[in-house]
N, C-alpha and C positions, 0 to 999 in steps of 0.2 A: 359562632356569630356574636359580634360585639353588641353589648346592651347599652342603653342610655338611661339616664335618670327618669325621663318621662315614661319610657317603656316599663321600667321596674315599678314606678309608682302606680301605673295603670294595672299592673299585675297584682300588686298587693291589695288594691282596692276592689278588684274584680272577684265577686263571690265564686265564680267558676274556677278561678285559679286555686282556690283553697281545697278543691277536689283533685288537684294535680300537684302532688308534693314536689316532683322534680322541677317543674316550672316555677313554683313559688319559692322553693329553696334557692334556686339559681338567682332569682331577683333579690332575695334578701342578702345573699352572699355578695352580690355585686354592690348593693347599697352599703353594706358594712365596710367594704373595701374602698369604695370610691366616693360615696356621698352619704355618710352615716346620719346626717341630719337634713335629709333631702327636703326641699320645699315642694309641696304638691299644689298645683293650680289646676283644678278639674272643673269643667263646666258644671254649674249647678251647686257647687260646694264652696264654702268659705276656704281660703287658703289654710294649709296646715303643714306641719313638719312630720316626717316619718322618722321616729327614733328607733334605730335598728341595732345598736350596740348594747351589750349587757350592762356595761358600766354606766352608760347614759340613762338607760331605763331605771337603774337603781337610783341614780342621783335625783331624777325627777320624782320617783316614787317615794323617796324617804322624806321629802319636804312638802308636806301637804298644804302648808300655809303659803309657800311660794308658788306651788303648782297645783292649785285647786281645780275643780270643774268650772267654777265661776259661772259665767252666763252661757256656757256651752253645754250640750248634752254629754253624757258619759261615754257614748259611742258615736262613731262617725255617722252623720246624718246630713242630708242635703240642706242647702241654705234655707229653703222654704220651711222645712221641718224645724230647723234651728230657730227661725224667727217665730214660728207658731208656738214653739215651746217656751220661748221667752215671754211672749204675750200671755200665754196661759199661766205661767208662773207669776207674772206681775199681777194677774187678776186672782191669784190664789187657786187656780184650777189646773195644775199640771196633770199630765196623763198618769204619771206614776212618780212616787217619791220613796225610793228604797235606799238602803245603805250605800249602794254603788252610785247613787246620784247625790249623796250628801257631802257637803263640806263641813268644817267645824263651825260652831260647836255642836251642831245637830248630830254629826256622824257618831262621835263617841258616846253621846247620851243614848242614842238609839241602839248602838251596838252593845252597850252594857246591859240592855234589857234581857238579852238571850245568851250572852257570851258564856255564862257559867254552864249552860246546857251542852255546849260544844267543846268544853275543855276536857283533856284526857281523864282527869280524876272522876268526872261525871260519866263519861262515856264507858268507863270500865264496867259499870253496872249493866250496860247494854250488851256487853260482849257475848254473853251466853245466848241471848235472843238472836243476835246477828249471826252467830255461828250456826244456830238452828236453821236460819234462813239460807245460809250458804250451803248447808248439807242438803237442803231441799233443791237448790240449784243443781248440785252434782247429781242427785237422784233424777232430776228432770232430764239432764243431759244423757244419762244412762238410758232412760226410757225412750229417748228420741232415736236410739238405735245406731249411733255412730255418725250421724250426719245432721247438721242443722244450720240455720242462719243464726250465728251466735249473737248478733246485735238484737234482732227482733224476737228471738225465742228465749234468750237468756239475759244478756247484759242490760237491756233496758229495764227489766222488771225487778231485779235484786235491789239496787240502790233506791229505786222508786218506792218499794215496799218499806225499806228501812226508814226513809225520811218521812213518809206519810204516817207511819206509826208514831214517830217522834212528834210530828206536827199535830196529829190527832184527826187525820182524814180517814174515814172508813175505807176498808179494802175494796169495797164494791165501787168506790169512786176513783180508784187509781187509774183505770183506763182513760177517764175523762181528763185527769190531771196530765197524763202522758201526752194525750192528743193536743191539749192546749199548749203544753211546753214545746212540743215539736213545731206547732204552728207559729209560736212566738219566735223561737230561735232559728227556725228554718224558713223564715219569711221570704228568703231569696232562693230557696230550693224548690224546683218544680214538683218534687215528690212529697214535700212536707208542708208547703205553704197552704194557707186557706184561699181557695179560689184559684182560677187559672190565669188571671191577668197579672203580668209581671211588671207593669208600669209602676213607677215610683208612687204615683197617686193611689193606685189600687193597693199597693203594698202597705202604704200608711193606713188606708181605710181598713185593711184586713187586720193589721196589728191592733188598731183601736177596737175592732170587733172582738178580737181574742181577749184583750184586756177587759172589755165590758163583761165577757163571760166569766173571767176570773173574779171580777168584782161582784158579780151577781152571786157566785158561789160563796165567796169568802165573807161577804156582808152577812149572809145567813149564819155562817160559822161564828162570826164575831158576836152576833146577838145571842146565839146559843151559849157560848162560853162566858158571856157576861152574866147570863141567867143561871148557868149550870157549870161553873168552873171545874176542870179536871186536872189531873197531873200530866199535862202535855204543854207543848210550846204554844199552841193556839190559845190556851187559857192565859199563859204568861203575857202574850201580846195583847189580847183583847182587854185585859185588865191593867195594863201597864200605865204608869204615870211618868210624865216628864215635867220637871220643875213644879211638882205638886199638882199637876192637872192630868186627868186621864187623856191618853192620846186619842185623836179623832178616829172615826171609823175608816176614813180614807188612809190615814197613816198605818192603821192596823192591817188593812187589806194589802197595801203596798208591801208591808213587811212579810205577810203570808206569801205573796207572789214570788219574792226573791228566794225564799226558803223552798217553796214548792216547785221551783224550776231549777235554779242553780244547785239546789240541794241534792239532785240526783243526776241531772243530765251530764254534767262534766265527769262525774264518777263512772257512769256507764260508758262514756266515750273513752276514758282512759283504760278501763277494763277491756273493752273491745280492741283498743289500740294495742294492748299487750298481747292479746290472743292472736291478732293479725301478725304482729312481729314474731312471735314464737312459731307460728305456722310456717313462716318463711325462713326461720333460722333454727333448725333442729339442734344445732350445737348449743344455742342459748337455753333451749328447753332442757337439754341433757345436763347442762351446767347447774341450773337452779334445782333440778330434780335431785342431783347428786349432793347438793349442799343447800338444804332448806334455809340456812341462815342468810342466803342471798335473796330471800323473798322480799325483804324490805328494800333491797336494791332494785329488784324487778318492779316494785310498786313505783319507786321514785323515777326510774328510767322510763316507765310507761307514761307517767305524767309529763315528763320532759318531752318525750317522743311525740305524744299526741297534742299537747298544749291546747286543750279544748277552747279556752278563752283566748281569742286571737288578738284582741286589743282592748284597751281603754284609752280614752282621750283625757288630756289635761290642758290647762291654759296657764299662761304666766300672769301672776298677780302684779308684777312690776318688772321693770327692765332688769335683765340679768344676763348671764353667760352660760351656755351649755355647749359641750363638745367644741370648745374653743370659738364659738360663734355668739355674737351678741344677739339677743332677742328682746323684743319690746313687750311691754305690758299688753295683754290681750291676745298675744299670738297663741295658736292652737297646736297641740302635739298629739300624734298617734303613737302610743307605746306598743311596739310590735313584739309581743312576747315570743312567738315562734322563732323570730330572728335572734333575739337575745339568748334563747335556749339552744341555738346552733352557732353561737359565737366562738370562732376558732381560738380566740385568746383566753377563753374560759374552759372550754370542753375539748379534750383530746378526741380526735376523730368524731366530730359531732354528728356526722351523718351515719354513724354506726350505732346499732342498738346493742347495749352491753348491760347485762343484768348485774354485773359486778362493778359498774361505774362508781368510782369514789375518789374525791368528793363529787357530789352532784348538786351544784348550786343553781338549780333551775329556778325560773321565774314564773312558773305556771300558776302559782297561787297568788301572784302579785307580790308586793313588798310594802313595808311601811304601815301607815295607819289603816290602809285598805287591804291588808293581808287577809286572804279568804277566811271567813268566820268558820267554815265547815271543813277546813283542811285536815284536822285530826280525825274527824268522822270518816272522811273520804279514804284516807290512808288505812284506817282500821278496817273498813269494809273490804277494801281490796286485799289487804294482808290476809284476812280471815278466809276470803274466798279461795285464794291461791293455796293457803294451808290445807284446805279441804280438797281442792281439786287436783293439785299437782301429784299427790301420791297415787291417784287413780289414773292420771292422764299418761298413757304410755307413748302416744304419738299424736300429732295433729298436723294437718296440711290444708291448704286452700282447696275447696271443692267447686270453685267457680270464681267469677269476677267480684272482688271486694270493691266497695265504693265509699267515698267520703261525701259528706253533705256539701252543697254549694252555699257557703256562708262565710262571711269575713268577720263576724263577731264571735259566735259560738259555733264550733265546728267539730265534727267527729265522724267515725264510721257510721254509715246508715244501712250498709248491707255487708255481711261477712259470712259467706257460705264456707263451712269447714267440714272436714272428714276426720274423725278421730277414733282412737282405740283406747279403751280403758283397760287397766291392769286387772 
């Protein structure tokens, strides 16, 4: 059946389509081939372009001054929410102000506060503790007796515990952090969102309520770390200074929120995505088991394959040209990372999962100034888990229907029943 630009745009924006990879990938492929800078005009939204080719996503991402967030939010939002956000920002009362919402000069100033914590040379000192946690994961899988929901019983908890230890959140509060993260990123998913009403107005109110809960928790953490600093990231943030002045409690809490959510959710999704792929492809499991040097390739391929962050938005600061088309200052763009990660001009057989894919120039961590702060930690966690798990994992298969979340911003497996045999 022939597709049209309008049909493909509607698919990419539809949260439900992100739980249907075949439908979504068909839309992305058609856009890359026929309309790679498609203009979207959807009722209730400001017009925007879908950027679906790898090269164009790179071009926009590498020039943060020409393509900032500007007056638009960092993720796709209805016109009413865009206007409300602008008004709140003008009054100095935005809902949230994190690294992913910041343009320069704020972005680099705030990023520098914690960047050293997430660089490889600092993370090496955490490797022993992370390996200990990974071994606990393997022991838990063994205790589950050969069958489990890998998402909800395994994948969600391992990276959550790692990032909460780094941040300084007590282990007994991890379930609350997980619930709030799922409610925030899963606001369009019927199983994950807060409340049963799926209307845009109810969704926005639910997100505001989730953020209020985050702020209530992290305001108390800020006060504690200012009074009793420790060797954790929470203390770094709570006592940080920008241009000689301590950052506000609002900025501190915003910083905590991005670390406490993105710091584990995307890693758990990629880990579950890898297990799902291996369960369906015993040849790939056999290949990486036979050659453990391919574990790094497995990690990168699972990140490309899953691409948990589905998009970020950018706008044009001035008139320019992208993809051979003139754009005017103020135009809005959706960077479609799953499409870039399946671009046929960059990846051979992009719809195949290959643990030995090399090179693997995926865009799942973004690119340019906004390259994911936690990418090295995420890859280390996943590498260590597979180093501990693969020698024990003789076989794995699906034991029921696996499901992806219905979300067009942050997406990943929400259910993965598997049956496995340990060596």
